[in-house]
N, C-alpha and C positions, 0 to 999 in steps of 0.2 A: 889822779891819773883813772882812767872807771876800769872795770876790769868786759874783757869779755865775757859772751853768751856762750850759752852750749851749745851754740848754734854757730856755726860758721857762714858766713853768708852767702853760699852756692844753696846751703841746706834751710837759709829764711827770708831769701826768695822763692824756693818750692812749696814754701810752709804756704807766704799769702798766695804763690798762684792758688795749691789747694784749696785754702781756704773761701778763696773769692768764687773757682769754679764752682764749688761745694755752696756756697752762701745764692749762685744765681742759680745752681739746680732747683735746688728743692721749688723756690714756688711756681717754678715751673710744670715738675710735675705733678706740684699738685693741681696745680686745674688736668693735666692732664691726666690722670690718675683718679682711676674708681679709690681704692683705697688709698692707706695713710704709708704705705713704703715711705715716699717721703719724709716721713720722717727723720728715716738713717741721715739719709742728707741732711739735717737738720744735728742730730745729735757729734756727726765724723766734723764738721763745721766750726762747734761750741769746744767739740776737741780739737784742733785745729788753732783758736783760739789762743785754746786757756795754754798751747804749750810758745803761741808765737808773743805776752801775756807775762809769761814765766821766765822765756830767753827776753824781755825787754829789761824788764827790774834786777833783773842780777846786773844786764847792762849798768843800768845804775844805780848799780849802786858802789862805793868805794872798794880799789882796793885793798883789801887787804896792811896792811908794810908789812918787809920781809922779815924776816925770825933773823934775834940782831947777834 
């Protein structure tokens, strides 16, 4: 049996939406803005991706046996 991650299904969906929005916003902002403020969107996308990957790793771990 697999253990549940630390994100609920709703939080997981919102994390994916946030990741996709930040990932698509960064190149658009880079083409429209002269300064490097678009890098903030890249950092946000990387942080959200790290959270999603950590949740995936926890979901893939086998659930520990109950205390006997």
